[in-house]
All heavy atoms as a GROMACS GRO file, in nm:
protein
  611
    1CYS      N    1   0.085  -0.116  -0.006
    1CYS     CA    2   0.000   0.000   0.001
    1CYS      C    3   0.086   0.126   0.002
    1CYS      O    4   0.212   0.117   0.018
    1CYS     CB    5  -0.098  -0.005   0.119
    1CYS     SG    6  -0.024   0.004   0.280
    2ASP      N    7   0.023   0.240  -0.013
    2ASP     CA    8   0.100   0.364  -0.017
    2ASP      C    9   0.174   0.382   0.119
    2ASP      O   10   0.122   0.347   0.224
    2ASP     CB   11  -0.004   0.479  -0.031
    2ASP     CG   12   0.054   0.612  -0.045
    2ASP    OD1   13   0.108   0.670   0.054
    2ASP    OD2   14   0.057   0.668  -0.157
    3PRO      N   15   0.298   0.420   0.105
    3PRO     CA   16   0.381   0.439   0.228
    3PRO      C   17   0.319   0.519   0.338
    3PRO      O   18   0.347   0.497   0.461
    3PRO     CB   19   0.515   0.504   0.175
    3PRO     CG   20   0.517   0.469   0.036
    3PRO     CD   21   0.376   0.457  -0.014
    4ARG      N   22   0.230   0.615   0.305
    4ARG     CA   23   0.164   0.700   0.408
    4ARG      C   24   0.070   0.613   0.490
    4ARG      O   25   0.031   0.665   0.600
    4ARG     CB   26   0.087   0.813   0.339
    4ARG     CG   27   0.178   0.913   0.265
    4ARG     CD   28   0.097   1.010   0.192
    4ARG     NE   29   0.046   0.951   0.070
    4ARG     CZ   30  -0.034   1.010  -0.024
    4ARG    NH1   31  -0.068   1.135  -0.004
    4ARG    NH2   32  -0.068   0.948  -0.132
    5CYS      N   33   0.035   0.497   0.454
    5CYS     CA   34  -0.053   0.410   0.522
    5CYS      C   35   0.016   0.304   0.610
    5CYS      O   36  -0.048   0.237   0.687
    5CYS     CB   37  -0.149   0.338   0.428
    5CYS     SG   38  -0.257   0.448   0.338
    6HIS      N   39   0.147   0.299   0.596
    6HIS     CA   40   0.218   0.190   0.666
    6HIS      C   41   0.206   0.198   0.817
    6HIS      O   42   0.180   0.095   0.879
    6HIS     CB   43   0.370   0.191   0.626
    6HIS     CG   44   0.386   0.144   0.483
    6HIS    ND1   45   0.516   0.144   0.431
    6HIS    CD2   46   0.312   0.102   0.386
    6HIS    CE1   47   0.512   0.099   0.307
    6HIS    NE2   48   0.386   0.077   0.277
    7ASP      N   49   0.222   0.313   0.875
    7ASP     CA   50   0.206   0.326   1.024
    7ASP      C   51   0.068   0.286   1.070
    7ASP      O   52   0.052   0.212   1.171
    7ASP     CB   53   0.238   0.464   1.071
    7ASP     CG   54   0.390   0.499   1.056
    7ASP    OD1   55   0.473   0.405   1.044
    7ASP    OD2   56   0.422   0.620   1.056
    8LEU      N   57  -0.036   0.327   1.000
    8LEU     CA   58  -0.174   0.296   1.038
    8LEU      C   59  -0.198   0.149   1.018
    8LEU      O   60  -0.259   0.086   1.108
    8LEU     CB   61  -0.275   0.380   0.958
    8LEU     CG   62  -0.417   0.354   0.991
    8LEU    CD1   63  -0.446   0.385   1.136
    8LEU    CD2   64  -0.506   0.441   0.897
    9LEU      N   65  -0.141   0.091   0.915
    9LEU     CA   66  -0.162  -0.053   0.892
    9LEU      C   67  -0.097  -0.136   1.002
    9LEU      O   68  -0.162  -0.220   1.062
    9LEU     CB   69  -0.100  -0.092   0.757
    9LEU     CG   70  -0.095  -0.239   0.722
    9LEU    CD1   71  -0.238  -0.301   0.714
    9LEU    CD2   72  -0.029  -0.263   0.588
   10ARG      N   73   0.033  -0.102   1.036
   10ARG     CA   74   0.100  -0.179   1.143
   10ARG      C   75   0.024  -0.158   1.272
   10ARG      O   76   0.008  -0.261   1.350
   10ARG     CB   77   0.239  -0.128   1.153
   10ARG     CG   78   0.329  -0.174   1.047
   10ARG     CD   79   0.479  -0.132   1.080
   10ARG     NE   80   0.554  -0.134   0.958
   10ARG     CZ   81   0.589  -0.029   0.884
   10ARG    NH1   82   0.559   0.093   0.932
   10ARG    NH2   83   0.658  -0.038   0.775
   11ALA      N   84  -0.012  -0.040   1.306
   11ALA     CA   85  -0.078  -0.013   1.438
   11ALA      C   86  -0.214  -0.077   1.446
   11ALA      O   87  -0.246  -0.134   1.555
   11ALA     CB   88  -0.083   0.136   1.457
   12SER      N   89  -0.296  -0.079   1.343
   12SER     CA   90  -0.425  -0.134   1.347
   12SER      C   91  -0.418  -0.288   1.360
   12SER      O   92  -0.486  -0.346   1.443
   12SER     CB   93  -0.513  -0.090   1.231
   12SER     OG   94  -0.458  -0.128   1.108
   13VAL      N   95  -0.332  -0.348   1.283
   13VAL     CA   96  -0.314  -0.489   1.289
   13VAL      C   97  -0.252  -0.530   1.429
   13VAL      O   98  -0.292  -0.629   1.492
   13VAL     CB   99  -0.227  -0.544   1.174
   13VAL    CG1  100  -0.193  -0.691   1.191
   13VAL    CG2  101  -0.308  -0.531   1.038
   14GLY      N  102  -0.159  -0.444   1.476
   14GLY     CA  103  -0.094  -0.469   1.603
   14GLY      C  104  -0.193  -0.466   1.717
   14GLY      O  105  -0.170  -0.531   1.818
   15ARG      N  106  -0.300  -0.390   1.703
   15ARG     CA  107  -0.400  -0.389   1.812
   15ARG      C  108  -0.509  -0.485   1.794
   15ARG      O  109  -0.615  -0.484   1.864
   15ARG     CB  110  -0.452  -0.246   1.840
   15ARG     CG  111  -0.525  -0.186   1.726
   15ARG     CD  112  -0.583  -0.048   1.759
   15ARG     NE  113  -0.702  -0.050   1.836
   15ARG     CZ  114  -0.820  -0.066   1.780
   15ARG    NH1  115  -0.838  -0.073   1.653
   15ARG    NH2  116  -0.927  -0.070   1.861
   16GLY      N  117  -0.499  -0.575   1.694
   16GLY     CA  118  -0.592  -0.682   1.676
   16GLY      C  119  -0.696  -0.676   1.562
   16GLY      O  120  -0.776  -0.761   1.549
   17CYS      N  121  -0.686  -0.568   1.486
   17CYS     CA  122  -0.768  -0.559   1.369
   17CYS      C  123  -0.729  -0.664   1.258
   17CYS      O  124  -0.609  -0.701   1.254
   17CYS     CB  125  -0.766  -0.422   1.304
   17CYS     SG  126  -0.831  -0.287   1.402
   18ALA      N  127  -0.822  -0.711   1.184
   18ALA     CA  128  -0.786  -0.799   1.076
   18ALA      C  129  -0.700  -0.727   0.975
   18ALA      O  130  -0.708  -0.604   0.965
   18ALA     CB  131  -0.916  -0.851   1.010
   19VAL      N  132  -0.627  -0.797   0.901
   19VAL     CA  133  -0.545  -0.737   0.793
   19VAL      C  134  -0.650  -0.689   0.687
   19VAL      O  135  -0.735  -0.764   0.641
   19VAL     CB  136  -0.452  -0.839   0.728
   19VAL    CG1  137  -0.378  -0.779   0.608
   19VAL    CG2  138  -0.354  -0.886   0.835
   20PRO      N  139  -0.632  -0.556   0.644
   20PRO     CA  140  -0.733  -0.503   0.552
   20PRO      C  141  -0.702  -0.549   0.409
   20PRO      O  142  -0.596  -0.599   0.381
   20PRO     CB  143  -0.718  -0.351   0.566
   20PRO     CG  144  -0.569  -0.340   0.597
   20PRO     CD  145  -0.539  -0.462   0.689
   21GLN      N  146  -0.797  -0.532   0.325
   21GLN     CA  147  -0.773  -0.552   0.179
   21GLN      C  148  -0.702  -0.428   0.130
   21GLN      O  149  -0.739  -0.314   0.161
   21GLN     CB  150  -0.904  -0.570   0.098
   21GLN     CG  151  -0.972  -0.700   0.127
   21GLN     CD  152  -1.095  -0.714   0.037
   21GLN    OE1  153  -1.104  -0.666  -0.070
   21GLN    NE2  154  -1.190  -0.795   0.089
   22ILE      N  155  -0.596  -0.447   0.057
   22ILE     CA  156  -0.517  -0.338   0.001
   22ILE      C  157  -0.567  -0.308  -0.138
   22ILE      O  158  -0.587  -0.399  -0.222
   22ILE     CB  159  -0.364  -0.372   0.002
   22ILE    CG1  160  -0.316  -0.414   0.139
   22ILE    CG2  161  -0.283  -0.261  -0.054
   22ILE    CD1  162  -0.331  -0.307   0.250
   23GLY      N  163  -0.583  -0.182  -0.171
   23GLY     CA  164  -0.627  -0.145  -0.307
   23GLY      C  165  -0.773  -0.187  -0.330
   23GLY      O  166  -0.806  -0.235  -0.443
   24PHE      N  167  -0.862  -0.160  -0.238
   24PHE     CA  168  -1.004  -0.200  -0.246
   24PHE      C  169  -1.073  -0.115  -0.346
   24PHE      O  170  -1.066   0.008  -0.346
   24PHE     CB  171  -1.066  -0.192  -0.107
   24PHE     CG  172  -1.212  -0.238  -0.113
   24PHE    CD1  173  -1.243  -0.367  -0.115
   24PHE    CD2  174  -1.306  -0.139  -0.113
   24PHE    CE1  175  -1.378  -0.407  -0.110
   24PHE    CE2  176  -1.447  -0.175  -0.110
   24PHE     CZ  177  -1.474  -0.310  -0.113
   25GLU      N  178  -1.153  -0.176  -0.431
   25GLU     CA  179  -1.240  -0.107  -0.530
   25GLU      C  180  -1.386  -0.132  -0.492
   25GLU      O  181  -1.439  -0.238  -0.493
   25GLU     CB  182  -1.210  -0.157  -0.666
   25GLU     CG  183  -1.070  -0.133  -0.716
   25GLU     CD  184  -1.048  -0.183  -0.856
   25GLU    OE1  185  -1.110  -0.281  -0.897
   25GLU    OE2  186  -0.962  -0.121  -0.929
   26LEU      N  187  -1.451  -0.016  -0.463
   26LEU     CA  188  -1.593  -0.019  -0.432
   26LEU      C  189  -1.674  -0.022  -0.558
   26LEU      O  190  -1.643   0.054  -0.649
   26LEU     CB  191  -1.634   0.110  -0.349
   26LEU     CG  192  -1.773   0.122  -0.304
   26LEU    CD1  193  -1.810   0.016  -0.202
   26LEU    CD2  194  -1.798   0.258  -0.246
   27GLN      N  195  -1.770  -0.111  -0.565
   27GLN     CA  196  -1.848  -0.130  -0.685
   27GLN      C  197  -1.990  -0.083  -0.664
   27GLN      O  198  -2.042  -0.098  -0.558
   27GLN     CB  199  -1.847  -0.272  -0.729
   27GLN     CG  200  -1.705  -0.321  -0.770
   27GLN     CD  201  -1.707  -0.466  -0.812
   27GLN    OE1  202  -1.807  -0.535  -0.812
   27GLN    NE2  203  -1.588  -0.513  -0.856
   28ASP      N  204  -2.048  -0.029  -0.780
   28ASP     CA  205  -2.191   0.014  -0.770
   28ASP      C  206  -2.275  -0.110  -0.793
   28ASP      O  207  -2.225  -0.220  -0.805
   28ASP     CB  208  -2.217   0.130  -0.864
   28ASP     CG  209  -2.200   0.091  -1.011
   28ASP    OD1  210  -2.192  -0.026  -1.045
   28ASP    OD2  211  -2.197   0.187  -1.092
   29GLU      N  212  -2.405  -0.086  -0.807
   29GLU     CA  213  -2.500  -0.196  -0.821
   29GLU      C  214  -2.482  -0.268  -0.955
   29GLU      O  215  -2.524  -0.385  -0.963
   29GLU     CB  216  -2.646  -0.140  -0.818
   29GLU     CG  217  -2.678  -0.076  -0.686
   29GLU     CD  218  -2.619   0.066  -0.666
   29GLU    OE1  219  -2.586   0.134  -0.763
   29GLU    OE2  220  -2.609   0.106  -0.546
   30GLU      N  221  -2.415  -0.209  -1.051
   30GLU     CA  222  -2.392  -0.268  -1.181
   30GLU      C  223  -2.251  -0.336  -1.191
   30GLU      O  224  -2.211  -0.379  -1.302
   30GLU     CB  225  -2.419  -0.172  -1.290
   30GLU     CG  226  -2.564  -0.129  -1.297
   30GLU     CD  227  -2.591  -0.018  -1.395
   30GLU    OE1  228  -2.506   0.008  -1.477
   30GLU    OE2  229  -2.698   0.044  -1.384
   31GLY      N  230  -2.173  -0.330  -1.079
   31GLY     CA  231  -2.043  -0.389  -1.082
   31GLY      C  232  -1.935  -0.302  -1.129
   31GLY      O  233  -1.823  -0.346  -1.145
   32ARG      N  234  -1.968  -0.177  -1.152
   32ARG     CA  235  -1.861  -0.080  -1.193
   32ARG      C  236  -1.794  -0.026  -1.074
   32ARG      O  237  -1.858   0.008  -0.971
   32ARG     CB  238  -1.924   0.035  -1.279
   32ARG     CG  239  -1.990  -0.016  -1.405
   32ARG     CD  240  -2.055   0.103  -1.477
   32ARG     NE  241  -2.156   0.160  -1.393
   32ARG     CZ  242  -2.260   0.227  -1.434
   32ARG    NH1  243  -2.280   0.248  -1.559
   32ARG    NH2  244  -2.355   0.265  -1.343
   33VAL      N  245  -1.663  -0.001  -1.083
   33VAL     CA  246  -1.589   0.065  -0.980
   33VAL      C  247  -1.632   0.210  -0.968
   33VAL      O  248  -1.623   0.287  -1.065
   33VAL     CB  249  -1.436   0.052  -1.007
   33VAL    CG1  250  -1.356   0.129  -0.900
   33VAL    CG2  251  -1.394  -0.092  -1.019
   34CYS      N  252  -1.671   0.244  -0.847
   34CYS     CA  253  -1.715   0.385  -0.822
   34CYS      C  254  -1.629   0.460  -0.716
   34CYS      O  255  -1.648   0.573  -0.694
   34CYS     CB  256  -1.860   0.385  -0.780
   34CYS     SG  257  -1.900   0.296  -0.628
   35GLY      N  258  -1.533   0.381  -0.659
   35GLY     CA  259  -1.444   0.448  -0.559
   35GLY      C  260  -1.337   0.352  -0.521
   35GLY      O  261  -1.352   0.231  -0.526
   36GLU      N  262  -1.216   0.409  -0.497
   36GLU     CA  263  -1.103   0.326  -0.458
   36GLU      C  264  -1.051   0.370  -0.320
   36GLU      O  265  -1.035   0.489  -0.295
   36GLU     CB  266  -0.993   0.338  -0.564
   36GLU     CG  267  -1.031   0.281  -0.696
   36GLU     CD  268  -0.922   0.289  -0.798
   36GLU    OE1  269  -0.806   0.321  -0.760
   36GLU    OE2  270  -0.949   0.277  -0.916
   37ALA      N  271  -1.017   0.271  -0.242
   37ALA     CA  272  -0.955   0.296  -0.109
   37ALA      C  273  -0.817   0.230  -0.105
   37ALA      O  274  -0.801   0.122  -0.168
   37ALA     CB  275  -1.043   0.242   0.002
   38GLU      N  276  -0.726   0.294  -0.033
   38GLU     CA  277  -0.598   0.234  -0.025
   38GLU      C  278  -0.603   0.104   0.062
   38GLU      O  279  -0.532   0.009   0.031
   38GLU     CB  280  -0.502   0.338   0.043
   38GLU     CG  281  -0.354   0.303   0.029
   38GLU     CD  282  -0.308   0.304  -0.118
   38GLU    OE1  283  -0.366   0.362  -0.207
   38GLU    OE2  284  -0.204   0.231  -0.141
   39MET      N  285  -0.679   0.107   0.164
   39MET     CA  286  -0.705  -0.007   0.252
   39MET      C  287  -0.851  -0.013   0.291
   39MET      O  288  -0.911   0.095   0.299
   39MET     CB  289  -0.618  -0.001   0.381
   39MET     CG  290  -0.476   0.019   0.365
   39MET     SD  291  -0.387   0.010   0.519
   39MET     CE  292  -0.464   0.117   0.636
   40ALA      N  293  -0.906  -0.132   0.306
   40ALA     CA  294  -1.049  -0.142   0.350
   40ALA      C  295  -1.075  -0.273   0.424
   40ALA      O  296  -1.014  -0.375   0.399
   40ALA     CB  297  -1.140  -0.131   0.227
   41TRP      N  298  -1.175  -0.259   0.514
   41TRP     CA  299  -1.230  -0.375   0.586
   41TRP      C  300  -1.377  -0.378   0.534
   41TRP      O  301  -1.469  -0.319   0.603
   41TRP     CB  302  -1.219  -0.348   0.738
   41TRP     CG  303  -1.076  -0.351   0.790
   41TRP    CD1  304  -1.019  -0.462   0.844
   41TRP    CD2  305  -0.988  -0.240   0.799
   41TRP    NE1  306  -0.893  -0.421   0.889
   41TRP    CE2  307  -0.874  -0.288   0.861
   41TRP    CE3  308  -1.000  -0.109   0.764
   41TRP    CZ2  309  -0.764  -0.205   0.886
   41TRP    CZ3  310  -0.891  -0.023   0.786
   41TRP    CH2  311  -0.773  -0.071   0.846
   42PRO      N  312  -1.396  -0.444   0.424
   42PRO     CA  313  -1.539  -0.446   0.369
   42PRO      C  314  -1.643  -0.495   0.460
   42PRO      O  315  -1.757  -0.445   0.463
   42PRO     CB  316  -1.522  -0.536   0.242
   42PRO     CG  317  -1.379  -0.536   0.216
   42PRO     CD  318  -1.308  -0.517   0.341
   43ASP      N  319  -1.608  -0.595   0.541
   43ASP     CA  320  -1.710  -0.654   0.632
   43ASP      C  321  -1.759  -0.553   0.739
   43ASP      O  322  -1.865  -0.561   0.796
   43ASP     CB  323  -1.661  -0.783   0.701
   43ASP     CG  324  -1.529  -0.760   0.776
   43ASP    OD1  325  -1.444  -0.684   0.734
   43ASP    OD2  326  -1.514  -0.826   0.882
   44LYS      N  327  -1.674  -0.453   0.768
   44LYS     CA  328  -1.706  -0.350   0.865
   44LYS      C  329  -1.744  -0.219   0.790
   44LYS      O  330  -1.771  -0.120   0.861
   44LYS     CB  331  -1.591  -0.328   0.955
   44LYS     CG  332  -1.555  -0.447   1.038
   44LYS     CD  333  -1.452  -0.421   1.142
   44LYS     CE  334  -1.408  -0.540   1.218
   44LYS     NZ  335  -1.510  -0.618   1.276
   45GLN      N  336  -1.736  -0.214   0.664
   45GLN     CA  337  -1.750  -0.092   0.581
   45GLN      C  338  -1.670   0.021   0.636
   45GLN      O  339  -1.718   0.134   0.658
   45GLN     CB  340  -1.901  -0.056   0.578
   45GLN     CG  341  -1.983  -0.151   0.492
   45GLN     CD  342  -2.123  -0.096   0.460
   45GLN    OE1  343  -2.192  -0.055   0.548
   45GLN    NE2  344  -2.149  -0.091   0.328
   46VAL      N  345  -1.540  -0.010   0.644
   46VAL     CA  346  -1.441   0.096   0.691
   46VAL      C  347  -1.333   0.096   0.581
   46VAL      O  348  -1.283  -0.004   0.532
   46VAL     CB  349  -1.378   0.052   0.826
   46VAL    CG1  350  -1.258   0.139   0.860
   46VAL    CG2  351  -1.480   0.056   0.935
   47ALA      N  352  -1.295   0.223   0.541
   47ALA     CA  353  -1.196   0.241   0.439
   47ALA      C  354  -1.096   0.351   0.474
   47ALA      O  355  -1.128   0.443   0.552
   47ALA     CB  356  -1.264   0.277   0.308
   48VAL      N  357  -0.974   0.332   0.426
   48VAL     CA  358  -0.871   0.438   0.439
   48VAL      C  359  -0.850   0.490   0.306
   48VAL      O  360  -0.811   0.416   0.211
   48VAL     CB  361  -0.741   0.385   0.499
   48VAL    CG1  362  -0.637   0.495   0.508
   48VAL    CG2  363  -0.768   0.328   0.640
   49VAL      N  364  -0.878   0.616   0.282
   49VAL     CA  365  -0.868   0.678   0.152
   49VAL      C  366  -0.765   0.794   0.156
   49VAL      O  367  -0.761   0.871   0.254
   49VAL     CB  368  -1.008   0.739   0.108
   49VAL    CG1  369  -1.000   0.807  -0.027
   49VAL    CG2  370  -1.109   0.631   0.099
   50LEU      N  371  -0.680   0.801   0.055
   50LEU     CA  372  -0.575   0.905   0.052
   50LEU      C  373  -0.638   1.040   0.038
   50LEU      O  374  -0.748   1.054  -0.024
   50LEU     CB  375  -0.486   0.872  -0.072
   50LEU     CG  376  -0.411   0.738  -0.064
   50LEU    CD1  377  -0.328   0.725  -0.191
   50LEU    CD2  378  -0.318   0.734   0.060
   51PRO      N  379  -0.576   1.139   0.096
   51PRO     CA  380  -0.629   1.278   0.097
   51PRO      C  381  -0.662   1.333  -0.038
   51PRO      O  382  -0.756   1.406  -0.058
   51PRO     CB  383  -0.523   1.362   0.168
   51PRO     CG  384  -0.423   1.267   0.224
   51PRO     CD  385  -0.449   1.135   0.164
   52GLU      N  386  -0.585   1.300  -0.141
   52GLU     CA  387  -0.608   1.352  -0.276
   52GLU      C  388  -0.726   1.281  -0.345
   52GLU      O  389  -0.757   1.320  -0.459
   52GLU     CB  390  -0.480   1.346  -0.357
   52GLU     CG  391  -0.423   1.205  -0.382
   52GLU     CD  392  -0.328   1.156  -0.278
   52GLU    OE1  393  -0.317   1.209  -0.167
   52GLU    OE2  394  -0.254   1.063  -0.313
   53ARG      N  395  -0.787   1.185  -0.284
   53ARG     CA  396  -0.902   1.116  -0.339
   53ARG      C  397  -1.028   1.155  -0.269
   53ARG      O  398  -1.105   1.065  -0.229
   53ARG     CB  399  -0.876   0.967  -0.339
   53ARG     CG  400  -0.760   0.928  -0.429
   53ARG     CD  401  -0.760   0.782  -0.450
   53ARG     NE  402  -0.657   0.752  -0.539
   53ARG     CZ  403  -0.657   0.648  -0.624
   53ARG    NH1  404  -0.754   0.568  -0.624
   53ARG    NH2  405  -0.557   0.628  -0.706
   54ALA      N  406  -1.055   1.283  -0.256
   54ALA     CA  407  -1.165   1.330  -0.187
   54ALA      C  408  -1.299   1.284  -0.246
   54ALA      O  409  -1.397   1.254  -0.172
   54ALA     CB  410  -1.166   1.485  -0.181
   55GLU      N  411  -1.307   1.272  -0.376
   55GLU     CA  412  -1.421   1.233  -0.445
   55GLU      C  413  -1.459   1.077  -0.404
   55GLU      O  414  -1.571   1.044  -0.378
   55GLU     CB  415  -1.418   1.244  -0.594
   55GLU     CG  416  -1.549   1.236  -0.664
   55GLU     CD  417  -1.649   1.340  -0.625
   55GLU    OE1  418  -1.618   1.448  -0.596
   55GLU    OE2  419  -1.772   1.301  -0.625
   56ALA      N  420  -1.355   0.998  -0.401
   56ALA     CA  421  -1.371   0.860  -0.362
   56ALA      C  422  -1.420   0.850  -0.216
   56ALA      O  423  -1.507   0.775  -0.182
   56ALA     CB  424  -1.239   0.779  -0.374
   57ALA      N  425  -1.362   0.933  -0.126
   57ALA     CA  426  -1.402   0.938   0.015
   57ALA      C  427  -1.552   0.972   0.024
   57ALA      O  428  -1.626   0.905   0.098
   57ALA     CB  429  -1.322   1.034   0.095
   58LYS      N  430  -1.593   1.065  -0.058
   58LYS     CA  431  -1.733   1.111  -0.055
   58LYS      C  432  -1.823   0.995  -0.099
   58LYS      O  433  -1.929   0.973  -0.047
   58LYS     CB  434  -1.752   1.232  -0.151
   58LYS     CG  435  -1.887   1.280  -0.158
   58LYS     CD  436  -1.902   1.396  -0.261
   58LYS     CE  437  -2.044   1.433  -0.282
   58LYS     NZ  438  -2.065   1.526  -0.396
   59THR      N  439  -1.780   0.927  -0.204
   59THR     CA  440  -1.859   0.812  -0.254
   59THR      C  441  -1.875   0.702  -0.146
   59THR      O  442  -1.980   0.649  -0.128
   59THR     CB  443  -1.795   0.754  -0.384
   59THR    OG1  444  -1.790   0.858  -0.484
   59THR    CG2  445  -1.872   0.637  -0.436
   60PHE      N  446  -1.766   0.669  -0.081
   60PHE     CA  447  -1.774   0.569   0.023
   60PHE      C  448  -1.870   0.614   0.135
   60PHE      O  449  -1.956   0.536   0.176
   60PHE     CB  450  -1.634   0.546   0.085
   60PHE     CG  451  -1.548   0.444   0.014
   60PHE    CD1  452  -1.468   0.481  -0.092
   60PHE    CD2  453  -1.557   0.310   0.045
   60PHE    CE1  454  -1.387   0.391  -0.157
   60PHE    CE2  455  -1.479   0.215  -0.018
   60PHE     CZ  456  -1.390   0.254  -0.121
   61ARG      N  457  -1.860   0.740   0.174
   61ARG     CA  458  -1.948   0.792   0.282
   61ARG      C  459  -2.097   0.786   0.238
   61ARG      O  460  -2.180   0.748   0.320
   61ARG     CB  461  -1.903   0.929   0.323
   61ARG     CG  462  -1.780   0.937   0.402
   61ARG     CD  463  -1.752   1.077   0.457
   61ARG     NE  464  -1.625   1.075   0.528
   61ARG     CZ  465  -1.513   1.122   0.480
   61ARG    NH1  466  -1.504   1.182   0.362
   61ARG    NH2  467  -1.401   1.117   0.552
   62GLU      N  468  -2.119   0.821   0.117
   62GLU     CA  469  -2.257   0.824   0.062
   62GLU      C  470  -2.314   0.675   0.063
   62GLU      O  471  -2.434   0.659   0.073
   62GLU     CB  472  -2.264   0.876  -0.077
   62GLU     CG  473  -2.241   1.028  -0.087
   62GLU     CD  474  -2.227   1.075  -0.225
   62GLU    OE1  475  -2.211   0.999  -0.322
   62GLU    OE2  476  -2.232   1.200  -0.243
   63ARG      N  477  -2.229   0.583   0.057
   63ARG     CA  478  -2.275   0.441   0.060
   63ARG      C  479  -2.267   0.376   0.200
   63ARG      O  480  -2.280   0.256   0.219
   63ARG     CB  481  -2.195   0.360  -0.041
   63ARG     CG  482  -2.225   0.409  -0.181
   63ARG     CD  483  -2.139   0.342  -0.285
   63ARG     NE  484  -2.167   0.386  -0.417
   63ARG     CZ  485  -2.260   0.342  -0.496
   63ARG    NH1  486  -2.336   0.240  -0.457
   63ARG    NH2  487  -2.286   0.392  -0.616
   64GLY      N  488  -2.250   0.461   0.306
   64GLY     CA  489  -2.263   0.415   0.435
   64GLY      C  490  -2.134   0.375   0.501
   64GLY      O  491  -2.131   0.315   0.611
   65TRP      N  492  -2.017   0.397   0.439
   65TRP     CA  493  -1.889   0.359   0.492
   65TRP      C  494  -1.833   0.464   0.584
   65TRP      O  495  -1.862   0.584   0.574
   65TRP     CB  496  -1.789   0.334   0.379
   65TRP     CG  497  -1.810   0.210   0.294
   65TRP    CD1  498  -1.924   0.176   0.223
   65TRP    CD2  499  -1.721   0.102   0.278
   65TRP    NE1  500  -1.905   0.057   0.163
   65TRP    CE2  501  -1.782   0.009   0.194
   65TRP    CE3  502  -1.593   0.076   0.325
   65TRP    CZ2  503  -1.721  -0.106   0.156
   65TRP    CZ3  504  -1.530  -0.040   0.287
   65TRP    CH2  505  -1.591  -0.130   0.206
   66THR      N  506  -1.754   0.416   0.681
   66THR     CA  507  -1.671   0.509   0.758
   66THR      C  508  -1.535   0.525   0.692
   66THR      O  509  -1.472   0.423   0.657
   66THR     CB  510  -1.650   0.450   0.903
   66THR    OG1  511  -1.781   0.428   0.962
   66THR    CG2  512  -1.572   0.543   0.993
   67VAL      N  513  -1.491   0.647   0.672
   67VAL     CA  514  -1.372   0.667   0.599
   67VAL      C  515  -1.270   0.741   0.687
   67VAL      O  516  -1.301   0.837   0.760
   67VAL     CB  517  -1.402   0.755   0.473
   67VAL    CG1  518  -1.274   0.790   0.395
   67VAL    CG2  519  -1.502   0.691   0.386
   68PHE      N  520  -1.149   0.697   0.680
   68PHE     CA  521  -1.033   0.758   0.754
   68PHE      C  522  -0.922   0.797   0.655
   68PHE      O  523  -0.916   0.741   0.545
   68PHE     CB  524  -0.974   0.655   0.851
   68PHE     CG  525  -1.061   0.611   0.957
   68PHE    CD1  526  -1.142   0.497   0.950
   68PHE    CD2  527  -1.082   0.692   1.076
   68PHE    CE1  528  -1.226   0.461   1.050
   68PHE    CE2  529  -1.170   0.655   1.171
   68PHE     CZ  530  -1.238   0.537   1.162
   69GLU      N  531  -0.840   0.889   0.690
   69GLU     CA  532  -0.721   0.925   0.620
   69GLU      C  533  -0.613   0.843   0.680
   69GLU      O  534  -0.615   0.790   0.792
   69GLU     CB  535  -0.694   1.071   0.630
   69GLU     CG  536  -0.793   1.158   0.549
   69GLU     CD  537  -0.744   1.300   0.523
   69GLU    OE1  538  -0.631   1.335   0.563
   69GLU    OE2  539  -0.817   1.374   0.463
   70PRO      N  540  -0.494   0.835   0.606
   70PRO     CA  541  -0.380   0.757   0.657
   70PRO      C  542  -0.324   0.810   0.789
   70PRO      O  543  -0.257   0.732   0.858
   70PRO     CB  544  -0.275   0.772   0.547
   70PRO     CG  545  -0.355   0.804   0.421
   70PRO     CD  546  -0.471   0.876   0.473
   71THR      N  547  -0.352   0.927   0.824
   71THR     CA  548  -0.300   0.990   0.949
   71THR      C  549  -0.391   0.959   1.071
   71THR      O  550  -0.361   1.004   1.182
   71THR     CB  551  -0.285   1.141   0.936
   71THR    OG1  552  -0.411   1.194   0.898
   71THR    CG2  553  -0.178   1.174   0.834
   72ALA      N  554  -0.497   0.879   1.045
   72ALA     CA  555  -0.590   0.854   1.157
   72ALA      C  556  -0.520   0.772   1.271
   72ALA      O  557  -0.422   0.705   1.246
   72ALA     CB  558  -0.707   0.769   1.103
   73ASN      N  559  -0.575   0.784   1.385
   73ASN     CA  560  -0.525   0.704   1.500
   73ASN      C  561  -0.580   0.564   1.483
   73ASN      O  562  -0.702   0.543   1.467
   73ASN     CB  563  -0.582   0.770   1.630
   73ASN     CG  564  -0.531   0.701   1.756
   73ASN    OD1  565  -0.508   0.583   1.761
   73ASN    ND2  566  -0.511   0.784   1.854
   74ALA      N  567  -0.498   0.468   1.499
   74ALA     CA  568  -0.536   0.326   1.487
   74ALA      C  569  -0.641   0.285   1.578
   74ALA      O  570  -0.726   0.190   1.557
   74ALA     CB  571  -0.416   0.238   1.499
   75ASP      N  572  -0.653   0.348   1.691
   75ASP     CA  573  -0.760   0.318   1.795
   75ASP      C  574  -0.899   0.352   1.743
   75ASP      O  575  -0.994   0.300   1.795
   75ASP     CB  576  -0.735   0.393   1.926
   75ASP     CG  577  -0.605   0.344   1.998
   75ASP    OD1  578  -0.567   0.227   1.975
   75ASP    OD2  579  -0.551   0.430   2.072
   76GLU      N  580  -0.908   0.435   1.635
   76GLU     CA  581  -1.037   0.466   1.579
   76GLU      C  582  -1.085   0.354   1.486
   76GLU      O  583  -1.204   0.351   1.462
   76GLU     CB  584  -1.022   0.595   1.501
   76GLU     CG  585  -0.988   0.716   1.585
   76GLU     CD  586  -0.976   0.841   1.500
   76GLU    OE1  587  -1.080   0.885   1.449
   76GLU    OE2  588  -0.862   0.890   1.485
   77ILE      N  589  -0.999   0.270   1.441
   77ILE     CA  590  -1.038   0.162   1.350
   77ILE      C  591  -1.106   0.052   1.430
   77ILE      O  592  -1.046  -0.002   1.519
   77ILE     CB  593  -0.917   0.102   1.268
   77ILE    CG1  594  -0.841   0.217   1.205
   77ILE    CG2  595  -0.958  -0.004   1.174
   77ILE    CD1  596  -0.903   0.283   1.088
   78PRO      N  597  -1.229   0.018   1.394
   78PRO     CA  598  -1.300  -0.088   1.474
   78PRO      C  599  -1.238  -0.222   1.454
   78PRO      O  600  -1.200  -0.257   1.346
   78PRO     CB  601  -1.440  -0.081   1.423
   78PRO     CG  602  -1.437  -0.011   1.293
   78PRO     CD  603  -1.312   0.073   1.291
   79ASN      N  604  -1.234  -0.301   1.562
   79ASN     CA  605  -1.181  -0.436   1.554
   79ASN      C  606  -1.286  -0.527   1.490
   79ASN      O  607  -1.390  -0.528   1.511
   79ASN     CB  608  -1.143  -0.494   1.695
   79ASN     CG  609  -1.010  -0.448   1.738
   79ASN    OD1  610  -0.948  -0.364   1.674
   79ASN    ND2  611  -0.970  -0.490   1.854
   0.00000   0.00000   0.00000
């Protein structure tokens, strides 16, 4: 994943979170990619989206996902 996510990845897994999917593609009802996250926990609808992908973050949120930036505190990521 993007190096900006490495600390969050290590910290979240270190505190017991499952290993996320890297390079997750959110699909719409027709199977088209409508948003990309650097890391995601699809079963929890949690995604980490890079700051320059504000439109993708908006799409995830509109679909009920919780979205974090790579600078988030790992304690905020649900186990």
